[in-house]
PDB file as gemmi writes it, atoms N, CA and C in Angstrom:
CRYST1    1.000    1.000    1.000  90.00  90.00  90.00 P 1                      
ATOM      1  N   MET A   1       3.729  -9.030  20.933  1.00  0.00           N  
ATOM      2  CA  MET A   1       2.405  -9.062  20.318  1.00  0.00           C  
ATOM      3  C   MET A   1       1.801  -7.658  20.274  1.00  0.00           C  
ATOM      4  N   LYS A   2       2.114  -6.854  21.305  1.00  0.00           N  
ATOM      5  CA  LYS A   2       1.592  -5.479  21.319  1.00  0.00           C  
ATOM      6  C   LYS A   2       2.163  -4.665  20.165  1.00  0.00           C  
ATOM      7  N   ALA A   3       3.406  -4.961  19.794  1.00  0.00           N  
ATOM      8  CA  ALA A   3       4.031  -4.234  18.685  1.00  0.00           C  
ATOM      9  C   ALA A   3       3.298  -4.509  17.375  1.00  0.00           C  
ATOM     10  N   VAL A   4       2.880  -5.732  17.176  1.00  0.00           N  
ATOM     11  CA  VAL A   4       2.141  -6.089  15.956  1.00  0.00           C  
ATOM     12  C   VAL A   4       0.799  -5.376  15.932  1.00  0.00           C  
ATOM     13  N   ALA A   5       0.112  -5.372  17.054  1.00  0.00           N  
ATOM     14  CA  ALA A   5      -1.195  -4.697  17.135  1.00  0.00           C  
ATOM     15  C   ALA A   5      -1.031  -3.195  16.904  1.00  0.00           C  
ATOM     16  N   ARG A   6       0.012  -2.607  17.486  1.00  0.00           N  
ATOM     17  CA  ARG A   6       0.270  -1.172  17.310  1.00  0.00           C  
ATOM     18  C   ARG A   6       0.587  -0.864  15.846  1.00  0.00           C  
ATOM     19  N   PHE A   7       1.320  -1.770  15.215  1.00  0.00           N  
ATOM     20  CA  PHE A   7       1.638  -1.601  13.799  1.00  0.00           C  
ATOM     21  C   PHE A   7       0.372  -1.500  12.960  1.00  0.00           C  
ATOM     22  N   PHE A   8      -0.582  -2.421  13.179  1.00  0.00           N  
ATOM     23  CA  PHE A   8      -1.808  -2.409  12.385  1.00  0.00           C  
ATOM     24  C   PHE A   8      -2.690  -1.213  12.708  1.00  0.00           C  
ATOM     25  N   VAL A   9      -2.658  -0.742  13.944  1.00  0.00           N  
ATOM     26  CA  VAL A   9      -3.397   0.479  14.302  1.00  0.00           C  
ATOM     27  C   VAL A   9      -2.801   1.663  13.545  1.00  0.00           C  
ATOM     28  N   ASN A  10      -1.481   1.732  13.488  1.00  0.00           N  
ATOM     29  CA  ASN A  10      -0.825   2.818  12.758  1.00  0.00           C  
ATOM     30  C   ASN A  10      -1.067   2.720  11.255  1.00  0.00           C  
ATOM     31  N   VAL A  11      -1.102   1.512  10.734  1.00  0.00           N  
ATOM     32  CA  VAL A  11      -1.406   1.334   9.309  1.00  0.00           C  
ATOM     33  C   VAL A  11      -2.801   1.863   9.005  1.00  0.00           C  
ATOM     34  N   LYS A  12      -3.750   1.553   9.865  1.00  0.00           N  
ATOM     35  CA  LYS A  12      -5.130   2.021   9.668  1.00  0.00           C  
ATOM     36  C   LYS A  12      -5.195   3.546   9.687  1.00  0.00           C  
ATOM     37  N   LYS A  13      -4.465   4.183  10.606  1.00  0.00           N  
ATOM     38  CA  LYS A  13      -4.434   5.648  10.682  1.00  0.00           C  
ATOM     39  C   LYS A  13      -3.839   6.248   9.413  1.00  0.00           C  
ATOM     40  N   GLU A  14      -2.737   5.663   8.944  1.00  0.00           N  
ATOM     41  CA  GLU A  14      -2.087   6.190   7.750  1.00  0.00           C  
ATOM     42  C   GLU A  14      -2.950   6.000   6.503  1.00  0.00           C  
ATOM     43  N   MET A  15      -3.650   4.887   6.415  1.00  0.00           N  
ATOM     44  CA  MET A  15      -4.504   4.647   5.249  1.00  0.00           C  
ATOM     45  C   MET A  15      -5.655   5.644   5.179  1.00  0.00           C  
ATOM     46  N   LYS A  16      -6.076   6.171   6.309  1.00  0.00           N  
ATOM     47  CA  LYS A  16      -7.124   7.194   6.298  1.00  0.00           C  
ATOM     48  C   LYS A  16      -6.605   8.516   5.741  1.00  0.00           C  
ATOM     49  N   LYS A  17      -5.296   8.719   5.774  1.00  0.00           N  
ATOM     50  CA  LYS A  17      -4.702   9.950   5.260  1.00  0.00           C  
ATOM     51  C   LYS A  17      -4.476   9.910   3.747  1.00  0.00           C  
ATOM     52  N   VAL A  18      -4.551   8.725   3.169  1.00  0.00           N  
ATOM     53  CA  VAL A  18      -4.280   8.568   1.737  1.00  0.00           C  
ATOM     54  C   VAL A  18      -5.371   9.234   0.920  1.00  0.00           C  
ATOM     55  N   ARG A  19      -4.957   9.991  -0.114  1.00  0.00           N  
ATOM     56  CA  ARG A  19      -5.914  10.599  -1.031  1.00  0.00           C  
ATOM     57  C   ARG A  19      -5.998   9.693  -2.249  1.00  0.00           C  
ATOM     58  N   TRP A  20      -7.086   8.975  -2.359  1.00  0.00           N  
ATOM     59  CA  TRP A  20      -7.275   8.040  -3.452  1.00  0.00           C  
ATOM     60  C   TRP A  20      -7.761   8.790  -4.680  1.00  0.00           C  
ATOM     61  N   PRO A  21      -7.332   8.401  -5.894  1.00  0.00           N  
ATOM     62  CA  PRO A  21      -7.769   9.103  -7.109  1.00  0.00           C  
ATOM     63  C   PRO A  21      -9.260   8.874  -7.386  1.00  0.00           C  
ATOM     64  N   LYS A  22      -9.856   9.898  -7.966  1.00  0.00           N  
ATOM     65  CA  LYS A  22     -11.252   9.807  -8.375  1.00  0.00           C  
ATOM     66  C   LYS A  22     -11.342   8.989  -9.662  1.00  0.00           C  
ATOM     67  N   LYS A  23     -12.562   8.611 -10.037  1.00  0.00           N  
ATOM     68  CA  LYS A  23     -12.766   7.761 -11.216  1.00  0.00           C  
ATOM     69  C   LYS A  23     -12.213   8.436 -12.476  1.00  0.00           C  
ATOM     70  N   LYS A  24     -12.475   9.729 -12.632  1.00  0.00           N  
ATOM     71  CA  LYS A  24     -12.023  10.451 -13.821  1.00  0.00           C  
ATOM     72  C   LYS A  24     -10.489  10.485 -13.887  1.00  0.00           C  
ATOM     73  N   GLU A  25      -9.838  10.711 -12.750  1.00  0.00           N  
ATOM     74  CA  GLU A  25      -8.383  10.706 -12.711  1.00  0.00           C  
ATOM     75  C   GLU A  25      -7.829   9.321 -13.028  1.00  0.00           C  
ATOM     76  N   MET A  26      -8.478   8.309 -12.494  1.00  0.00           N  
ATOM     77  CA  MET A  26      -8.013   6.939 -12.707  1.00  0.00           C  
ATOM     78  C   MET A  26      -8.090   6.556 -14.176  1.00  0.00           C  
ATOM     79  N   ILE A  27      -9.158   6.977 -14.847  1.00  0.00           N  
ATOM     80  CA  ILE A  27      -9.295   6.704 -16.280  1.00  0.00           C  
ATOM     81  C   ILE A  27      -8.184   7.409 -17.050  1.00  0.00           C  
ATOM     82  N   LYS A  28      -7.917   8.678 -16.693  1.00  0.00           N  
ATOM     83  CA  LYS A  28      -6.875   9.445 -17.366  1.00  0.00           C  
ATOM     84  C   LYS A  28      -5.503   8.798 -17.160  1.00  0.00           C  
ATOM     85  N   PHE A  29      -5.195   8.390 -15.935  1.00  0.00           N  
ATOM     86  CA  PHE A  29      -3.920   7.745 -15.645  1.00  0.00           C  
ATOM     87  C   PHE A  29      -3.804   6.407 -16.375  1.00  0.00           C  
ATOM     88  N   SER A  30      -4.898   5.663 -16.447  1.00  0.00           N  
ATOM     89  CA  SER A  30      -4.873   4.363 -17.123  1.00  0.00           C  
ATOM     90  C   SER A  30      -4.624   4.528 -18.620  1.00  0.00           C  
ATOM     91  N   ILE A  31      -5.279   5.495 -19.222  1.00  0.00           N  
ATOM     92  CA  ILE A  31      -5.084   5.753 -20.655  1.00  0.00           C  
ATOM     93  C   ILE A  31      -3.652   6.184 -20.922  1.00  0.00           C  
ATOM     94  N   ALA A  32      -3.102   7.045 -20.073  1.00  0.00           N  
ATOM     95  CA  ALA A  32      -1.716   7.490 -20.238  1.00  0.00           C  
ATOM     96  C   ALA A  32      -0.763   6.309 -20.117  1.00  0.00           C  
ATOM     97  N   THR A  33      -0.996   5.437 -19.159  1.00  0.00           N  
ATOM     98  CA  THR A  33      -0.136   4.266 -18.967  1.00  0.00           C  
ATOM     99  C   THR A  33      -0.194   3.342 -20.172  1.00  0.00           C  
ATOM    100  N   ILE A  34      -1.385   3.077 -20.673  1.00  0.00           N  
ATOM    101  CA  ILE A  34      -1.534   2.206 -21.844  1.00  0.00           C  
ATOM    102  C   ILE A  34      -0.863   2.824 -23.063  1.00  0.00           C  
ATOM    103  N   ALA A  35      -0.989   4.140 -23.225  1.00  0.00           N  
ATOM    104  CA  ALA A  35      -0.361   4.819 -24.359  1.00  0.00           C  
ATOM    105  C   ALA A  35       1.159   4.726 -24.277  1.00  0.00           C  
ATOM    106  N   ILE A  36       1.707   4.920 -23.095  1.00  0.00           N  
ATOM    107  CA  ILE A  36       3.160   4.848 -22.926  1.00  0.00           C  
ATOM    108  C   ILE A  36       3.655   3.426 -23.190  1.00  0.00           C  
ATOM    109  N   VAL A  37       2.941   2.443 -22.682  1.00  0.00           N  
ATOM    110  CA  VAL A  37       3.330   1.043 -22.907  1.00  0.00           C  
ATOM    111  C   VAL A  37       3.288   0.725 -24.407  1.00  0.00           C  
ATOM    112  N   CYS A  38       2.260   1.175 -25.103  1.00  0.00           N  
ATOM    113  CA  CYS A  38       2.155   0.922 -26.553  1.00  0.00           C  
ATOM    114  C   CYS A  38       3.282   1.614 -27.314  1.00  0.00           C  
ATOM    115  N   PHE A  39       3.628   2.839 -26.910  1.00  0.00           N  
ATOM    116  CA  PHE A  39       4.717   3.563 -27.555  1.00  0.00           C  
ATOM    117  C   PHE A  39       6.024   2.791 -27.416  1.00  0.00           C  
ATOM    118  N   PHE A  40       6.340   2.369 -26.182  1.00  0.00           N  
ATOM    119  CA  PHE A  40       7.592   1.648 -25.963  1.00  0.00           C  
ATOM    120  C   PHE A  40       7.574   0.277 -26.625  1.00  0.00           C  
ATOM    121  N   MET A  41       6.415  -0.365 -26.700  1.00  0.00           N  
ATOM    122  CA  MET A  41       6.308  -1.642 -27.388  1.00  0.00           C  
ATOM    123  C   MET A  41       6.661  -1.455 -28.868  1.00  0.00           C  
ATOM    124  N   ALA A  42       6.107  -0.435 -29.486  1.00  0.00           N  
ATOM    125  CA  ALA A  42       6.395  -0.163 -30.893  1.00  0.00           C  
ATOM    126  C   ALA A  42       7.864   0.221 -31.080  1.00  0.00           C  
ATOM    127  N   PHE A  43       8.377   1.058 -30.186  1.00  0.00           N  
ATOM    128  CA  PHE A  43       9.776   1.494 -30.277  1.00  0.00           C  
ATOM    129  C   PHE A  43      10.740   0.317 -30.202  1.00  0.00           C  
ATOM    130  N   PHE A  44      10.546  -0.556 -29.211  1.00  0.00           N  
ATOM    131  CA  PHE A  44      11.459  -1.684 -29.053  1.00  0.00           C  
ATOM    132  C   PHE A  44      11.269  -2.734 -30.152  1.00  0.00           C  
ATOM    133  N   SER A  45      10.051  -2.900 -30.632  1.00  0.00           N  
ATOM    134  CA  SER A  45       9.829  -3.829 -31.750  1.00  0.00           C  
ATOM    135  C   SER A  45      10.536  -3.327 -33.002  1.00  0.00           C  
ATOM    136  N   LEU A  46      10.411  -2.049 -33.267  1.00  0.00           N  
ATOM    137  CA  LEU A  46      11.074  -1.448 -34.423  1.00  0.00           C  
ATOM    138  C   LEU A  46      12.594  -1.535 -34.274  1.00  0.00           C  
ATOM    139  N   SER A  47      13.090  -1.210 -33.094  1.00  0.00           N  
ATOM    140  CA  SER A  47      14.534  -1.292 -32.842  1.00  0.00           C  
ATOM    141  C   SER A  47      15.031  -2.718 -33.023  1.00  0.00           C  
ATOM    142  N   ASP A  48      14.294  -3.673 -32.506  1.00  0.00           N  
ATOM    143  CA  ASP A  48      14.677  -5.081 -32.640  1.00  0.00           C  
ATOM    144  C   ASP A  48      14.709  -5.494 -34.103  1.00  0.00           C  
ATOM    145  N   GLY A  49      13.706  -5.077 -34.858  1.00  0.00           N  
ATOM    146  CA  GLY A  49      13.670  -5.409 -36.282  1.00  0.00           C  
ATOM    147  C   GLY A  49      14.835  -4.814 -37.035  1.00  0.00           C  
ATOM    148  N   ILE A  50      15.168  -3.583 -36.745  1.00  0.00           N  
ATOM    149  CA  ILE A  50      16.288  -2.925 -37.424  1.00  0.00           C  
ATOM    150  C   ILE A  50      17.609  -3.606 -37.071  1.00  0.00           C  
ATOM    151  N   ILE A  51      17.812  -3.851 -35.779  1.00  0.00           N  
ATOM    152  CA  ILE A  51      19.060  -4.491 -35.348  1.00  0.00           C  
ATOM    153  C   ILE A  51      19.160  -5.915 -35.911  1.00  0.00           C  
ATOM    154  N   SER A  52      18.039  -6.657 -35.938  1.00  0.00           N  
ATOM    155  CA  SER A  52      18.057  -8.002 -36.523  1.00  0.00           C  
ATOM    156  C   SER A  52      18.412  -7.946 -37.999  1.00  0.00           C  
ATOM    157  N   GLY A  53      17.879  -6.975 -38.702  1.00  0.00           N  
ATOM    158  CA  GLY A  53      18.198  -6.820 -40.127  1.00  0.00           C  
ATOM    159  C   GLY A  53      19.662  -6.513 -40.343  1.00  0.00           C  
ATOM    160  N   ILE A  54      20.224  -5.661 -39.515  1.00  0.00           N  
ATOM    161  CA  ILE A  54      21.654  -5.333 -39.635  1.00  0.00           C  
ATOM    162  C   ILE A  54      22.512  -6.550 -39.349  1.00  0.00           C  
ATOM    163  N   VAL A  55      22.150  -7.317 -38.333  1.00  0.00           N  
ATOM    164  CA  VAL A  55      22.920  -8.514 -37.993  1.00  0.00           C  
ATOM    165  C   VAL A  55      22.842  -9.537 -39.126  1.00  0.00           C  
ATOM    166  N   LYS A  56      21.676  -9.699 -39.747  1.00  0.00           N  
ATOM    167  CA  LYS A  56      21.548 -10.647 -40.873  1.00  0.00           C  
ATOM    168  C   LYS A  56      22.400 -10.240 -42.058  1.00  0.00           C  
ATOM    169  N   VAL A  57      22.510  -8.923 -42.301  1.00  0.00           N  
ATOM    170  CA  VAL A  57      23.292  -8.441 -43.436  1.00  0.00           C  
ATOM    171  C   VAL A  57      24.772  -8.747 -43.216  1.00  0.00           C  
ATOM    172  N   PHE A  58      25.260  -8.567 -42.011  1.00  0.00           N  
ATOM    173  CA  PHE A  58      26.680  -8.747 -41.719  1.00  0.00           C  
ATOM    174  C   PHE A  58      27.070 -10.148 -41.282  1.00  0.00           C  
ATOM    175  N   SER A  59      26.126 -11.079 -41.237  1.00  0.00           N  
ATOM    176  CA  SER A  59      26.510 -12.431 -40.824  1.00  0.00           C  
ATOM    177  C   SER A  59      26.274 -13.447 -41.918  1.00  0.00           C  
TER     178      SER A  59                                                      
END                                                                             
């Protein structure tokens, strides 16, 4: 039981060392993430459409 308590004490100490992002950084990171997801969504949709078209032509 002491090991569990020591674990949570150490977790609390480590969490105090974490540098959390500021609001402005978080907005910037969120926008970048959404942009990357949209780019890959468009890329894979386009790739899927092209490959589907090729398969329809040859089948």
